[in-house]
C-alpha positions in Angstrom: 0.0 0.0 0.0 2.8 2.4 0.8 4.4 1.8 -2.6 1.1 2.3 -4.3 0.7 5.7 -2.7 4.5 6.4 -3.0 5.0 6.8 0.7 8.5 6.2 2.2 8.5 3.8 5.1 10.8 3.0 7.9 10.3 -0.5 9.4 11.4 -2.3 12.5 12.0 -5.7 10.8 14.8 -6.3 8.4 12.7 -8.6 6.2 10.4 -5.7 5.4 13.3 -3.8 3.8 13.9 -6.8 1.6 10.2 -6.7 0.7 10.3 -3.0 -0.3 10.4 -0.9 2.8 12.7 2.1 2.3 14.7 1.8 5.6 14.8 -0.9 8.3 16.4 -0.2 11.6 16.0 -3.3 13.6 17.6 -5.8 16.0 19.6 -8.6 14.5 17.2 -11.5 15.0 19.9 -14.2 14.8 21.9 -12.5 17.6 18.7 -12.3 19.7 17.9 -15.9 19.1 21.4 -16.9 20.3 20.8 -14.9 23.5 17.5 -16.7 24.0 19.4 -19.9 24.5 21.2 -18.4 27.5 17.9 -17.3 29.1 16.4 -20.8 28.6 19.5 -22.3 30.2 19.1 -20.1 33.2 15.5 -20.9 33.6 16.0 -24.6 33.3 18.7 -24.3 36.0 16.1 -22.8 38.4 16.4 -19.0 37.9 13.0 -17.4 38.0 12.2 -15.5 34.8 11.4 -12.4 36.8 14.9 -12.4 38.2 16.6 -12.3 34.8 17.4 -8.7 33.9 15.9 -7.3 30.7 18.5 -6.6 28.0 18.7 -4.4 25.0 19.2 -6.2 21.6 22.9 -7.0 21.2 23.1 -5.4 17.7 20.9 -3.1 15.6 21.1 -3.2 11.9 20.5 -0.4 9.4 19.3 -1.7 6.0 18.6 0.7 3.1 16.6 -0.3 0.1 18.1 1.6 -2.8 15.6 0.2 -5.3 12.7 1.6 -3.3 14.5 4.9 -2.9 15.0 5.3 -6.6 11.4 4.4 -7.4 10.3 7.2 -4.9 12.8 9.7 -6.2 14.6 9.8 -2.9 18.4 9.9 -2.5 20.1 8.9 0.8 22.8 11.1 2.3 26.3 9.7 1.9 26.5 9.4 5.7 23.7 6.8 5.7 25.6 4.6 3.2 28.6 4.7 5.5 26.4 3.7 8.6 24.4 1.1 6.7 24.9 -2.6 7.5 23.4 -3.5 4.1 22.2 -1.7 1.0 19.6 -3.6 -1.1 20.1 -2.8 -4.8 
């Protein structure tokens, strides 16, 4: 719908950038799943879930969709290309 109405979108899931979202700034899901194993281990060893401290995602990824940007007539500043973890062409 956003592409139909030519609206730039920023998404919180990397997969959406692959599907056409202009920018995704999202946690690395693989890194989060790896951390989950540590939490499960603690719980199975008897730690109460309420006693496990909440953590921030270990890594956030910036993904730019250049194809979508070109179709919308948008150009990214050079600084974003430097900071981007991935540029989808």
